Structures are given as C-alpha cells and as structure tokens.
Backbone as CSV, one residue per row, in Angstrom:
resi,resn,N_x,N_y,N_z,CA_x,CA_y,CA_z,C_x,C_y,C_z
1,MET,-65.572,-199.879,-50.551,-64.595,-201.167,-50.455,-64.866,-201.891,-51.774
2,TRP,-65.989,-202.018,-52.234,-65.888,-202.744,-53.593,-65.162,-202.135,-54.712
3,ASN,-64.908,-201.086,-54.551,-64.014,-200.581,-55.685,-62.668,-201.149,-55.795
4,TRP,-62.010,-201.377,-54.712,-60.755,-202.272,-54.907,-60.989,-203.999,-54.581
5,LEU,-62.194,-204.323,-53.858,-62.287,-205.505,-53.646,-62.690,-206.440,-54.900
6,SER,-63.579,-205.659,-55.931,-63.788,-206.090,-57.241,-62.719,-206.690,-57.857
7,PRO,-61.928,-205.817,-58.381,-60.666,-206.321,-59.172,-59.738,-207.283,-58.362
8,VAL,-59.642,-207.244,-57.120,-58.859,-208.397,-56.290,-59.576,-209.565,-56.690
9,LEU,-61.005,-209.833,-56.271,-61.543,-211.052,-56.269,-61.494,-211.599,-57.833
10,ILE,-61.667,-210.747,-58.779,-61.821,-211.227,-60.142,-60.335,-211.691,-60.743
11,VAL,-59.229,-211.137,-60.199,-57.808,-211.593,-60.367,-57.438,-212.697,-59.855
12,LEU,-57.892,-212.827,-58.498,-57.739,-213.969,-57.786,-58.362,-215.397,-58.269
13,SER,-59.636,-214.966,-58.680,-60.367,-216.025,-59.176,-59.757,-216.510,-60.475
14,SER,-59.475,-215.742,-61.231,-58.866,-216.097,-62.620,-57.611,-216.850,-62.416
15,LEU,-56.847,-216.461,-61.409,-55.641,-217.596,-61.039,-56.243,-218.741,-60.418
16,LEU,-57.054,-218.876,-59.659,-57.834,-220.002,-59.230,-58.297,-221.148,-60.258
17,PHE,-58.892,-220.473,-61.479,-59.331,-221.442,-62.613,-58.290,-221.797,-63.323
18,VAL,-57.270,-221.060,-63.519,-56.082,-221.312,-64.246,-55.399,-222.369,-63.625
19,GLY,-55.363,-222.740,-62.351,-54.782,-223.753,-61.553,-55.617,-225.060,-61.597
20,ALA,-57.096,-224.775,-61.539,-57.775,-225.777,-61.354,-57.975,-226.722,-62.800
21,GLU,-57.810,-225.895,-63.714,-57.836,-226.348,-65.055,-56.739,-227.386,-65.155
22,ARG,-55.568,-226.933,-64.952,-54.472,-227.916,-64.881,-54.620,-229.128,-64.261
23,VAL,-55.433,-229.110,-62.953,-55.601,-230.141,-62.222,-56.781,-231.355,-62.551
24,TRP,-57.882,-230.533,-62.679,-59.217,-231.137,-63.148,-59.598,-230.769,-64.579
25,PRO,-59.089,-230.937,-65.792,-59.596,-230.668,-66.929,-60.554,-231.465,-67.410
26,SER,-61.416,-230.672,-68.375,-62.675,-231.458,-68.927,-61.843,-232.015,-70.278
27,ASN,-61.285,-231.214,-71.149,-60.589,-231.359,-72.268,-59.167,-231.460,-71.931
28,GLU,-58.530,-232.518,-71.862,-57.148,-232.730,-71.260,-56.179,-232.270,-72.656
29,GLY,-55.015,-231.873,-72.003,-54.009,-231.279,-73.017,-54.439,-229.856,-73.792
30,GLN,-55.143,-229.313,-73.185,-55.793,-227.908,-73.743,-54.947,-226.854,-72.976
31,ARG,-54.012,-225.965,-73.873,-52.888,-224.932,-73.384,-53.738,-223.851,-72.841
32,VAL,-52.740,-223.215,-71.675,-53.160,-222.238,-71.182,-53.153,-221.109,-72.040
33,PHE,-52.262,-220.625,-72.861,-52.157,-219.701,-73.849,-52.561,-220.233,-75.205
34,ARG,-53.703,-220.821,-75.089,-54.231,-221.171,-76.383,-54.503,-220.070,-77.393
35,ARG,-54.889,-220.373,-78.495,-55.207,-219.469,-79.691,-56.007,-218.340,-79.459
36,GLY,-55.695,-217.071,-79.385,-56.472,-215.947,-79.150,-56.472,-215.434,-77.725
37,PHE,-55.725,-216.157,-76.769,-55.591,-215.640,-75.253,-55.324,-214.422,-75.229
38,PHE,-54.291,-213.756,-75.781,-54.228,-212.522,-75.438,-55.101,-211.679,-76.113
39,ILE,-55.580,-211.694,-77.200,-56.677,-210.820,-77.739,-57.803,-210.847,-76.506
40,ASP,-58.017,-211.920,-76.082,-59.351,-212.134,-75.097,-59.104,-211.578,-73.944
41,LEU,-57.843,-211.699,-73.415,-57.488,-211.013,-72.088,-57.181,-209.370,-72.142
42,VAL,-56.425,-209.148,-73.365,-56.224,-207.458,-73.234,-57.313,-206.807,-74.002
43,MET,-57.514,-207.288,-75.208,-58.584,-206.492,-76.053,-60.066,-206.649,-75.317
44,TYR,-60.230,-207.759,-75.151,-61.682,-208.179,-74.939,-61.900,-207.687,-73.270
45,GLY,-60.958,-208.506,-72.705,-61.149,-208.453,-71.292,-60.785,-207.303,-70.438
46,VAL,-59.901,-206.267,-70.890,-59.444,-205.097,-70.265,-60.096,-203.919,-71.176
47,VAL,-59.376,-203.752,-72.287,-59.681,-202.441,-73.224,-61.202,-202.242,-73.552
48,GLN,-61.811,-203.470,-74.000,-63.113,-203.202,-74.344,-64.264,-203.105,-72.943
49,SER,-63.747,-203.587,-72.104,-64.646,-203.677,-70.799,-64.272,-202.424,-70.032
50,VAL,-63.411,-201.681,-70.198,-63.238,-200.485,-69.667,-63.772,-199.421,-70.530
51,ILE,-63.567,-199.476,-71.738,-64.335,-198.501,-72.781,-66.045,-198.610,-72.618
52,LEU,-66.226,-199.727,-72.890,-67.807,-199.952,-72.643,-68.543,-199.824,-71.442
53,GLY,-67.799,-200.132,-70.255,-68.141,-199.615,-69.008,-68.337,-198.420,-68.796
54,GLN,-67.467,-197.244,-69.275,-67.609,-196.036,-69.180,-68.911,-195.466,-70.006
55,ILE,-68.934,-196.063,-71.272,-70.067,-195.458,-72.147,-71.610,-196.086,-71.565
56,ILE,-71.459,-197.140,-70.620,-72.598,-197.754,-70.310,-73.202,-197.106,-69.021
57,THR,-72.088,-196.784,-68.362,-72.333,-195.711,-67.074,-72.951,-194.424,-67.390
58,ALA,-72.091,-193.805,-68.577,-72.696,-192.452,-68.877,-74.056,-192.431,-69.390
59,ALA,-74.437,-193.492,-70.155,-75.728,-193.644,-70.712,-76.729,-193.788,-69.641
60,VAL,-76.593,-194.716,-68.629,-77.415,-194.809,-67.689,-77.789,-193.963,-66.659
61,LEU,-76.599,-192.942,-66.298,-76.510,-191.712,-65.706,-77.353,-190.866,-66.326
62,TRP,-77.385,-190.434,-67.842,-77.901,-189.821,-68.455,-79.512,-190.056,-68.167
63,LEU,-79.751,-191.249,-68.792,-80.999,-191.757,-68.796,-81.773,-191.484,-67.314
64,ASP,-81.153,-191.639,-66.326,-81.694,-191.268,-64.865,-81.817,-189.836,-64.731
65,GLY,-80.914,-189.064,-65.448,-81.065,-187.573,-65.113,-82.319,-187.242,-65.909
66,ARG,-82.791,-187.864,-66.953,-83.957,-187.262,-67.810,-85.363,-187.683,-66.940
67,LEU,-85.136,-188.855,-66.502,-86.404,-189.612,-65.940,-86.338,-189.233,-64.494
68,GLY,-85.206,-189.579,-63.951,-85.191,-188.892,-62.196,-85.826,-190.258,-61.644
69,LEU,-85.973,-191.438,-61.968,-86.492,-192.493,-61.336,-85.817,-192.829,-60.151
70,SER,-84.573,-192.833,-60.113,-83.748,-193.040,-58.969,-84.080,-192.355,-57.646
71,SER,-84.574,-191.193,-57.831,-84.817,-190.356,-56.576,-86.075,-190.874,-55.716
72,HIS,-86.921,-191.702,-56.313,-87.947,-192.442,-55.836,-87.407,-193.535,-54.885
73,GLY,-86.283,-194.078,-55.026,-85.819,-194.955,-54.359,-86.769,-196.326,-53.856
74,MET,-87.126,-196.849,-55.002,-88.280,-197.708,-55.062,-87.780,-199.118,-54.340
75,ILE,-86.508,-199.487,-54.058,-86.089,-200.514,-53.509,-84.977,-200.241,-52.595
76,ALA,-84.842,-199.024,-52.561,-83.507,-198.622,-51.620,-83.569,-199.216,-50.037
77,LYS,-84.733,-199.250,-49.622,-84.888,-199.741,-48.245,-84.762,-201.405,-47.962
78,TRP,-84.491,-202.014,-49.201,-84.477,-203.413,-49.193,-83.003,-203.759,-48.554
79,PRO,-82.935,-204.963,-47.788,-81.526,-205.293,-47.383,-80.475,-205.366,-48.903
80,LEU,-79.417,-205.273,-48.445,-78.454,-205.192,-49.593,-78.388,-206.696,-50.353
81,GLY,-78.366,-207.793,-49.283,-78.503,-209.193,-50.091,-79.655,-209.224,-50.981
82,LEU,-80.908,-208.873,-50.601,-82.097,-208.965,-51.231,-81.983,-208.279,-52.510
83,GLN,-81.377,-206.994,-52.772,-81.289,-206.188,-53.885,-80.412,-207.060,-54.778
84,VAL,-79.305,-207.478,-54.412,-78.291,-208.070,-55.322,-79.208,-209.475,-55.519
85,LEU,-79.863,-210.264,-54.889,-80.424,-211.645,-55.360,-81.577,-211.173,-56.488
86,PHE,-82.441,-210.191,-56.074,-83.324,-209.589,-57.138,-82.745,-209.471,-58.564
87,PHE,-81.729,-208.577,-58.718,-81.157,-208.300,-60.042,-80.596,-209.470,-60.635
88,LEU,-80.021,-210.399,-59.738,-79.443,-211.445,-60.176,-80.220,-212.366,-60.959
89,VAL,-81.374,-212.568,-60.233,-82.512,-213.596,-61.005,-83.201,-212.942,-62.065
90,THR,-83.449,-211.876,-61.885,-84.301,-211.143,-62.950,-83.554,-210.779,-64.286
91,HIS,-82.216,-210.446,-64.066,-81.380,-210.296,-65.108,-80.969,-211.655,-65.862
92,ASP,-81.196,-212.516,-64.992,-80.586,-213.922,-65.632,-81.718,-214.563,-66.483
93,CYS,-83.107,-214.335,-66.216,-83.942,-214.615,-66.704,-84.024,-213.965,-68.152
94,TYR,-83.622,-212.818,-68.086,-83.730,-211.719,-69.406,-82.506,-212.349,-70.303
95,ILE,-81.271,-212.952,-69.619,-80.232,-213.132,-70.657,-80.678,-214.512,-71.061
96,TYR,-81.298,-215.357,-70.152,-81.647,-216.492,-70.840,-82.569,-216.422,-72.168
97,TRP,-83.636,-215.426,-72.067,-84.543,-215.144,-73.504,-83.720,-214.756,-74.352
98,PHE,-82.875,-213.782,-74.345,-82.174,-212.991,-75.153,-81.129,-213.834,-75.880
99,HIS,-80.553,-214.884,-75.013,-79.457,-215.761,-75.409,-80.394,-216.678,-76.540
100,ARG,-81.443,-216.990,-76.145,-82.051,-218.067,-77.113,-82.440,-217.067,-78.283
101,ALA,-83.008,-215.913,-78.347,-83.019,-215.178,-79.378,-82.083,-215.066,-80.275
102,GLN,-80.483,-214.900,-79.737,-79.576,-214.751,-80.612,-79.305,-215.954,-81.454
103,HIS,-79.676,-217.226,-81.023,-79.425,-218.405,-81.704,-80.622,-218.591,-82.820
104,SER,-81.559,-217.828,-82.746,-82.646,-217.913,-83.758,-82.807,-216.560,-84.713
105,SER,-82.109,-215.550,-84.413,-82.158,-214.540,-85.039,-81.006,-214.207,-85.907
106,PHE,-80.973,-213.748,-87.191,-79.960,-213.718,-87.878,-78.933,-212.336,-87.610
107,PHE,-79.390,-211.289,-87.217,-78.846,-210.150,-86.683,-78.186,-210.686,-85.360
108,LEU,-79.053,-210.911,-84.474,-78.462,-211.040,-83.122,-77.431,-212.172,-83.038
109,TRP,-77.491,-213.096,-84.178,-76.430,-214.113,-84.107,-75.163,-213.565,-84.562
110,ARG,-75.381,-212.790,-85.442,-74.076,-212.032,-86.139,-73.178,-211.159,-84.983
111,ILE,-73.961,-210.768,-84.099,-73.214,-210.173,-82.739,-72.949,-211.037,-81.808
112,HIS,-73.466,-212.416,-81.918,-72.971,-213.646,-80.738,-71.920,-214.340,-81.338
113,GLU,-71.730,-214.437,-82.768,-70.993,-215.387,-83.328,-69.546,-215.197,-82.860
114,ALA,-68.989,-213.981,-82.447,-67.510,-213.794,-81.995,-67.543,-214.594,-80.764
115,HIS,-68.507,-214.845,-79.913,-68.427,-215.438,-78.644,-68.268,-216.897,-78.952
116,HIS,-68.788,-217.426,-80.029,-68.873,-218.827,-80.123,-67.407,-219.181,-80.995
117,SER,-66.562,-218.229,-81.398,-65.679,-218.690,-82.241,-64.275,-218.956,-81.468
118,VAL,-64.424,-218.941,-80.234,-63.311,-219.835,-79.437,-63.329,-221.132,-79.711
119,LYS,-62.406,-221.772,-79.873,-62.120,-223.179,-80.110,-61.924,-224.098,-78.765
120,ASP,-60.934,-223.356,-78.158,-60.639,-223.896,-76.755,-61.212,-223.033,-75.661
121,VAL,-62.364,-223.437,-75.350,-63.277,-222.539,-74.245,-62.499,-222.998,-72.971
122,ASP,-62.163,-221.968,-72.491,-61.595,-222.060,-70.855,-62.121,-220.963,-70.281
123,TRP,-61.592,-220.703,-69.117,-61.992,-219.527,-68.113,-62.042,-218.114,-68.560
124,LEU,-61.125,-217.721,-69.927,-61.188,-216.514,-70.378,-62.041,-216.300,-71.500
125,ALA,-62.716,-217.439,-71.881,-63.546,-217.463,-73.227,-64.678,-216.775,-73.044
126,GLY,-65.292,-216.387,-71.918,-66.473,-215.548,-71.732,-66.056,-214.006,-72.138
127,THR,-65.062,-213.607,-72.169,-64.435,-212.328,-72.570,-64.802,-211.803,-73.739
128,ARG,-65.017,-212.941,-74.604,-64.872,-212.573,-75.996,-66.448,-212.545,-76.470
129,SER,-66.937,-211.087,-76.336,-68.205,-210.888,-76.630,-68.047,-209.446,-77.772
130,HIS,-69.089,-209.524,-78.684,-68.934,-208.352,-79.426,-69.403,-207.121,-78.517
131,ALA,-69.067,-205.967,-79.098,-69.146,-204.658,-78.478,-70.788,-204.523,-78.410
132,LEU,-71.514,-204.897,-79.421,-72.707,-204.577,-79.359,-73.569,-205.451,-78.565
133,GLU,-73.079,-206.588,-78.596,-73.841,-207.582,-77.516,-73.811,-207.049,-75.995
134,ILE,-72.505,-206.526,-75.851,-71.923,-205.897,-74.458,-73.112,-204.683,-74.189
135,LEU,-72.856,-203.731,-75.289,-73.669,-202.671,-74.942,-75.248,-202.894,-74.856
136,ILE,-75.842,-203.993,-75.556,-77.290,-204.223,-75.342,-77.662,-204.857,-73.945
137,ASN,-76.597,-205.847,-73.542,-76.817,-206.796,-72.318,-76.597,-205.849,-71.153
138,GLN,-75.358,-205.249,-71.216,-75.117,-204.594,-69.643,-75.988,-203.378,-69.902
139,THR,-76.296,-202.754,-70.433,-77.314,-201.542,-70.462,-78.666,-202.007,-69.748
140,VAL,-79.237,-203.112,-70.445,-80.178,-203.904,-69.728,-79.961,-204.181,-68.230
141,GLU,-78.978,-204.608,-67.973,-78.562,-205.179,-66.841,-78.349,-204.192,-65.733
142,PHE,-77.681,-202.921,-66.157,-77.299,-201.893,-65.074,-78.492,-200.906,-64.924
143,ALA,-79.040,-200.608,-65.976,-79.922,-199.394,-65.980,-81.068,-199.448,-64.843
144,PRO,-81.659,-200.897,-64.722,-82.570,-201.118,-63.648,-81.988,-200.837,-62.167
145,ILE,-80.502,-201.115,-61.952,-79.959,-201.150,-60.563,-80.143,-199.509,-60.353
146,VAL,-79.722,-198.731,-61.381,-79.750,-197.456,-60.973,-81.155,-196.676,-60.981
147,LEU,-81.891,-196.938,-61.846,-83.243,-196.320,-61.922,-84.413,-196.877,-60.984
148,LEU,-84.046,-197.992,-60.369,-84.791,-198.460,-59.065,-84.180,-197.870,-57.864
149,GLY,-83.075,-197.448,-57.837,-82.595,-196.741,-56.624,-81.962,-197.736,-55.549
150,ALA,-81.450,-198.781,-56.193,-80.385,-199.762,-55.385,-79.453,-199.025,-54.901
151,LYS,-78.801,-199.649,-53.850,-77.630,-199.290,-53.111,-76.456,-199.044,-54.133
152,PRO,-75.490,-198.205,-54.127,-74.480,-197.876,-54.887,-73.617,-199.219,-55.294
153,GLU,-73.450,-200.059,-53.892,-72.503,-201.122,-54.066,-73.097,-202.295,-54.820
154,VAL,-74.336,-202.176,-55.190,-75.107,-203.358,-56.040,-74.379,-203.694,-57.267
155,TRP,-74.311,-202.473,-57.821,-73.534,-202.492,-59.439,-72.474,-203.275,-59.153
156,LEU,-71.426,-202.981,-58.579,-70.033,-203.441,-58.368,-70.348,-204.955,-57.992
157,ILE,-71.112,-205.156,-56.926,-71.198,-206.671,-56.538,-71.862,-207.486,-57.904
158,LYS,-72.729,-207.054,-58.318,-73.513,-207.692,-59.574,-72.374,-207.915,-60.666
159,ALA,-71.633,-206.805,-60.976,-70.343,-207.189,-62.043,-69.454,-207.945,-61.714
160,THR,-68.979,-208.139,-60.344,-68.048,-208.867,-59.870,-68.554,-210.389,-59.871
161,PHE,-69.684,-210.675,-59.493,-70.369,-211.860,-59.679,-70.499,-212.286,-60.969
162,ASP,-70.918,-211.414,-61.936,-70.836,-211.873,-63.300,-69.702,-212.233,-63.816
163,ALA,-68.629,-211.584,-63.612,-67.088,-211.755,-64.314,-66.664,-213.263,-63.497
164,VAL,-66.984,-213.290,-62.338,-66.558,-214.580,-61.880,-67.127,-215.783,-62.402
165,TRP,-68.439,-215.922,-62.460,-69.405,-216.842,-62.778,-68.978,-217.148,-64.110
166,GLY,-68.932,-215.969,-65.174,-68.520,-216.242,-66.361,-67.185,-217.096,-66.600
167,MET,-66.179,-216.863,-65.735,-65.009,-217.696,-65.699,-65.577,-219.117,-65.539
168,PHE,-66.214,-219.415,-64.487,-66.909,-220.750,-63.930,-67.404,-221.404,-64.980
169,ILE,-68.431,-221.117,-65.701,-69.210,-221.765,-66.402,-68.461,-222.057,-67.951
170,HIS,-67.456,-221.211,-68.194,-66.693,-221.479,-69.473,-65.585,-222.394,-68.970
171,SER,-65.107,-222.417,-67.995,-63.817,-222.888,-67.518,-63.612,-224.572,-68.134
172,ASN,-62.416,-224.818,-68.357,-62.073,-226.151,-68.878,-62.024,-227.214,-67.432
173,LEU,-63.130,-227.329,-66.785,-63.034,-228.108,-65.615,-64.033,-229.309,-65.568
174,SER,-63.700,-230.211,-65.300,-64.405,-231.650,-65.210,-65.055,-231.413,-63.694
175,VAL,-66.291,-230.783,-63.705,-67.173,-230.680,-62.681,-68.516,-230.880,-62.747
176,ARG,-68.949,-231.611,-62.095,-70.648,-232.395,-61.675,-71.220,-231.789,-60.564
177,LEU,-72.136,-230.842,-61.046,-72.887,-230.337,-59.937,-73.809,-231.304,-59.082
178,GLY,-74.153,-232.278,-59.860,-75.228,-233.005,-59.195,-76.785,-232.411,-59.060
179,PRO,-77.273,-232.764,-58.084,-78.759,-232.106,-57.943,-78.427,-230.652,-57.973
180,VAL,-77.564,-229.998,-57.412,-77.475,-228.530,-57.176,-77.477,-228.042,-58.696
181,GLY,-77.099,-228.587,-59.640,-77.103,-228.130,-61.139,-78.342,-227.753,-61.532
182,VAL,-79.429,-228.664,-60.909,-80.933,-228.112,-61.177,-81.024,-226.457,-61.081
183,LEU,-80.509,-225.958,-59.892,-80.606,-224.717,-59.732,-79.691,-223.768,-60.409
184,ILE,-78.302,-224.263,-60.065,-77.375,-223.197,-60.704,-76.651,-224.036,-61.929
185,ASN,-75.991,-223.222,-62.797,-75.464,-223.335,-63.834,-73.888,-223.705,-63.994
186,GLY,-73.471,-224.544,-64.433,-71.841,-224.710,-64.431,-71.335,-225.246,-65.775
187,PRO,-70.087,-225.580,-65.706,-69.347,-225.764,-66.962,-69.986,-227.112,-67.427
188,GLU,-70.645,-228.221,-66.711,-70.945,-229.306,-67.249,-72.135,-229.030,-68.384
189,MET,-72.639,-228.342,-68.220,-74.003,-227.577,-69.108,-73.384,-226.375,-70.033
190,HIS,-72.823,-225.568,-69.589,-72.303,-224.389,-70.537,-71.360,-224.849,-71.894
191,ARG,-70.497,-225.820,-71.366,-69.484,-226.165,-72.419,-70.090,-226.978,-73.353
192,TRP,-71.123,-227.605,-73.287,-72.104,-228.321,-74.177,-72.628,-227.337,-75.254
193,HIS,-73.133,-226.403,-74.585,-73.634,-225.099,-75.450,-72.751,-224.647,-76.579
194,HIS,-71.317,-224.929,-76.229,-70.356,-224.271,-77.130,-69.734,-225.378,-77.914
195,ALA,-70.189,-226.556,-77.733,-69.693,-227.651,-78.372,-70.140,-227.872,-79.750
196,LEU,-69.157,-228.438,-80.463,-69.553,-228.632,-82.208,-70.753,-229.795,-82.260
197,ALA,-70.473,-230.882,-81.261,-71.415,-231.819,-81.249,-72.771,-231.369,-80.955
198,LEU,-73.072,-230.085,-80.431,-74.640,-229.509,-80.420,-74.464,-228.418,-81.528
199,ALA,-74.138,-228.564,-82.806,-73.803,-227.178,-83.690,-75.233,-226.478,-83.919
200,ASP,-76.259,-226.807,-83.729,-77.634,-226.327,-83.866,-77.654,-225.421,-82.455
201,ARG,-77.117,-225.822,-81.479,-77.138,-225.038,-80.253,-78.258,-224.653,-79.590
202,ASN,-79.280,-225.594,-79.552,-80.739,-225.295,-79.038,-80.933,-225.669,-77.845
203,ALA,-79.774,-225.610,-77.200,-79.722,-226.150,-75.799,-78.901,-225.329,-74.844
204,ASN,-78.930,-225.209,-73.367,-78.211,-224.661,-72.500,-77.956,-223.303,-72.471
205,PHE,-79.026,-222.485,-72.652,-79.013,-221.141,-72.849,-78.506,-220.287,-71.437
206,GLY,-78.909,-220.951,-70.346,-78.697,-220.493,-69.170,-77.190,-219.803,-68.749
207,THR,-77.236,-219.146,-67.819,-75.694,-218.620,-67.288,-75.335,-218.933,-65.934
208,LYS,-76.173,-218.230,-65.062,-76.121,-218.413,-63.517,-76.683,-219.649,-63.155
209,LEU,-78.164,-219.563,-63.554,-79.124,-220.454,-63.128,-79.428,-221.563,-64.076
210,GLY,-79.356,-222.800,-63.664,-79.619,-223.813,-64.698,-81.356,-224.328,-64.632
211,ILE,-81.990,-223.405,-63.948,-83.638,-223.946,-64.008,-84.268,-223.399,-64.985
212,TRP,-83.488,-222.321,-65.746,-84.524,-221.706,-66.859,-84.382,-222.826,-67.924
213,ASP,-83.269,-223.301,-68.360,-83.392,-224.485,-69.285,-84.335,-225.887,-69.084
214,ARG,-84.253,-226.204,-67.791,-85.223,-227.235,-67.473,-86.685,-226.780,-67.363
215,LEU,-86.867,-225.662,-67.187,-88.344,-225.080,-67.184,-88.742,-225.058,-68.489
216,PHE,-87.999,-224.510,-69.435,-88.423,-224.259,-70.716,-87.915,-225.272,-71.759
217,GLY,-87.454,-226.429,-71.303,-87.197,-227.553,-72.135,-85.963,-227.448,-73.182
218,THR,-84.945,-226.811,-72.552,-83.846,-226.638,-73.369,-82.641,-227.099,-72.820
219,ALA,-82.751,-227.961,-71.697,-81.683,-228.569,-70.960,-80.872,-229.731,-71.811
220,TYR,-79.536,-229.679,-71.776,-78.946,-230.915,-72.410,-78.094,-231.514,-71.323
221,ILE,-77.914,-232.465,-70.905,-77.061,-233.019,-69.692,-76.247,-234.157,-70.413
222,SER,-74.877,-234.371,-70.204,-74.433,-235.449,-70.540,-73.045,-235.776,-69.840
223,SER,-72.701,-236.885,-69.445,-71.724,-237.526,-68.351,-70.119,-237.254,-69.260
224,LYS,-70.557,-237.056,-70.771,-69.347,-237.046,-71.472,-68.653,-235.593,-71.656
225,PRO,-67.455,-235.508,-71.722,-66.851,-234.196,-71.925,-67.463,-233.604,-73.440
226,ALA,-67.754,-232.176,-73.353,-68.028,-231.587,-74.340,-67.246,-231.867,-75.781
227,GLY,-65.812,-231.762,-75.631,-65.141,-231.988,-76.745,-64.868,-230.805,-77.348
228,ASN,-64.593,-230.875,-78.944,-64.336,-229.738,-79.495,-65.503,-228.634,-79.543
229,CYS,-64.887,-227.205,-79.528,-65.900,-226.197,-79.482,-65.383,-225.387,-80.854
230,GLY,-66.282,-224.297,-80.844,-66.157,-223.313,-81.945,-67.379,-223.281,-82.990
231,LEU,-66.993,-222.482,-83.902,-68.204,-222.469,-85.214,-67.876,-223.494,-85.982
232,VAL,-68.955,-223.837,-86.570,-68.972,-224.899,-87.487,-67.840,-224.531,-88.879
233,ASP,-68.118,-222.915,-89.122,-67.168,-222.592,-90.056,-66.084,-221.663,-89.474
234,THR,-65.542,-221.950,-88.279,-64.344,-221.255,-87.500,-63.330,-220.944,-88.497
235,ASN,-62.849,-221.880,-89.327,-61.774,-221.551,-90.244,-61.885,-220.406,-91.280
236,ASP,-63.176,-219.913,-91.374,-63.707,-218.942,-92.172,-63.852,-217.631,-91.121
237,TYR,-63.904,-217.743,-89.843,-63.704,-216.626,-88.985,-62.668,-215.835,-88.732
238,PRO,-62.460,-214.622,-88.746,-61.178,-213.784,-88.658,-60.495,-213.929,-87.474
239,GLU,-59.485,-213.540,-87.202,-58.620,-213.775,-86.223,-58.371,-211.938,-85.812
240,GLY,-58.139,-211.542,-84.596,-57.805,-210.256,-84.124,-59.075,-209.445,-83.756
241,PHE,-59.164,-208.599,-82.784,-60.020,-208.057,-82.280,-60.929,-207.062,-83.397
242,TRP,-60.562,-206.166,-84.015,-61.057,-205.318,-84.913,-61.805,-206.236,-86.040
243,ALA,-60.926,-207.303,-86.377,-61.665,-208.144,-87.380,-62.719,-208.852,-87.119
244,GLN,-62.853,-208.950,-85.809,-64.112,-209.890,-85.308,-65.283,-208.926,-84.896
245,GLN,-64.834,-207.575,-84.747,-65.702,-206.607,-84.539,-66.653,-206.294,-85.733
246,PHE,-65.939,-206.274,-86.857,-66.445,-206.083,-88.227,-66.881,-207.249,-88.814
247,ALA,-66.679,-208.410,-88.304,-67.293,-209.512,-89.057,-68.780,-209.906,-88.837
248,ALA,-69.236,-208.958,-88.009,-70.581,-209.127,-87.602,-71.501,-208.489,-88.723
249,PHE,-70.666,-207.715,-89.605,-71.112,-206.865,-90.849,-70.824,-207.490,-92.036
250,ARG,-70.177,-208.722,-92.121,-69.704,-209.185,-93.288,-70.876,-209.973,-93.614
251,PRO,-70.665,-210.718,-95.082,-71.553,-211.693,-95.587,-71.103,-212.883,-94.900
252,SER,-72.201,-213.896,-94.668,-71.395,-215.170,-94.108,-70.999,-215.860,-95.304
253,PRO,-70.125,-217.291,-94.689,-69.716,-217.765,-95.875,-70.582,-218.426,-96.824
254,SER,-71.815,-218.952,-96.594,-72.724,-219.397,-97.432,-73.504,-218.333,-98.343
255,GLU,-73.514,-217.073,-97.860,-73.738,-215.829,-98.769,-72.680,-215.714,-99.724
256,LEU,-71.282,-215.696,-99.141,-70.228,-215.405,-100.133,-70.463,-216.548,-101.345
257,ARG,-70.554,-217.948,-100.605,-70.519,-219.159,-101.785,-71.563,-218.716,-102.880
258,ALA,-72.985,-218.249,-102.449,-73.908,-218.075,-103.203,-73.803,-216.940,-104.270
259,ALA,-73.111,-215.902,-103.666,-72.718,-214.778,-104.680,-71.636,-215.144,-105.811
260,GLN,-70.824,-216.086,-105.194,-69.985,-216.561,-106.182,-70.300,-217.423,-107.282
261,SER,-71.565,-218.122,-106.845,-72.408,-219.107,-107.542,-72.899,-218.356,-108.676
262,ARG,-73.595,-216.903,-108.253,-74.480,-216.536,-109.153,-73.497,-215.650,-110.320
263,MET,-72.211,-215.253,-109.753,-71.194,-214.571,-110.591,-70.863,-215.561,-111.928
264,GLN,-70.494,-216.660,-111.229,-70.218,-217.813,-112.181,-71.066,-218.149,-113.389
265,LYS,-72.424,-218.250,-112.855,-73.571,-218.491,-113.954,-73.670,-217.257,-114.850
266,SER,-73.390,-215.871,-114.289,-73.730,-215.052,-115.362,-72.679,-214.654,-116.190
267,THR,-71.471,-215.285,-116.010,-70.183,-215.232,-116.858,-70.205,-216.246,-117.852
C-alpha cells in the first residue's frame, strides 16, 4: 500500500503547503516560483532523490547481505507504530548532532552549504541538499531499519514522514506552535536557523523534535519573522545543480581573496 500512498501523500502535502503559504505567509510577497525553484523541484527533489535512493538501497542491502543482521529480526515483533516511533526519535537525535557538526566542521559545512544557499526559504527549500550530505544521512537513517529487521513498510513510512515534515519546517508559514513547540519542531524555529540575522547559525539544529535544542541549549525563539535567508556570501555561490555539487570542493571566497592578496604581494 505504501508504494503508492507515499508519493500521493507527498504530492498532496506539497500542494497544501503551496496554498497555505499564500494565505498565511511568514515573509509576505515571497513568490511561488522563486529563484532556483525548478532546480530544487526537478534536479534535487526528483532526479537526485531517485538516483541516490537506488544507491542507498543497494548499499544497505549489500551490507545486510554481508552481515545478515536482519535475519535475527531484533525488533520484528514490535508493533508497527512503535518501530516507526523508535526510528523517528533515534534518527532525529543523530541528525541534531550531525547538523551541529556541519556548522562547526569546515568539510561538513561545505556539503551543507548548498542547503543554506536558498534565499527564499519555502516548502521546497528542504530538497536542496548536497549529494554527499544525503548519502551520509540517509544511509545512517535507513541502514538500521533493515539491519534491525523492521517491517518492510517502516522504510516507506519513515521516508514519507521525512519528506512532509521537511516541507513543513521550511515552509513560508506564520505558524506558532506554542507549548507544543517544546516537543516538535516547526517553521517558527527552523526558518530562524536559515536567517541571515543568525549568520553564525549556532541555533535551532533540530528537525522533527524541538526538544533537542532546548535540552542542549541551542534553541532560539522569536515572535518576529525570520526575514532574509541564505548565505552571507550567497552572491558568490553558484547557481545550477551541477555547479552547486562541485561548489563543495571549491575554495571559499575568503580563501580566494587571500590567494589573490598573496599573488598581488608577490608581483
């Protein structure tokens, strides 16, 4: 059932968010077909997702073929809902810490930089993630589901939930979760993570659960809209899918300026 239900729910959710952004926008006047929209929709959201999905699936199945862990069915007898909840919580905790590392490690930031290059953050912005970032995160995410012997539908349920929640937290929606926001994450926190006003971005690393940022002292909450988003040097960041993929291996603008300065001094 989830083979057809998953894409249907994702498409319907995307249409819902497009409509909701027109009615309750956080940043008013933000266009539906903003800059980079079709790159994010087609190349990141469809082409990259399909290709990397096949690679990750093959890698996980190969690993299980070598280790044979799924045959033990360590959590196979758990109720389906408990299995899904277990992987949602444990993976979200991993993502929180990995996300923090991406903002403090030079190498990890370079493969996360593409995600922050979107100026007009909306429901689609979450699709823009470098291929290496996806390969790392989704392999860590889905390998335990197979290796621990979870029910086959857990993979698709988890992937569907990820996609819909990713749309939600990035959406250009003026949403206040109130006390519920202590437990779950929403756009009121995550859009601030993308905001230029928090250029150092040492806040709001959570994705689905808001509790991690509160537990570990990285929560930033404001009643004001997040405003302008993107990179501090977004104008130096390339456009186009392939250019953004290769951008992770280019010298940073500051490195280029330092090199130019050295060259000028040597002449």
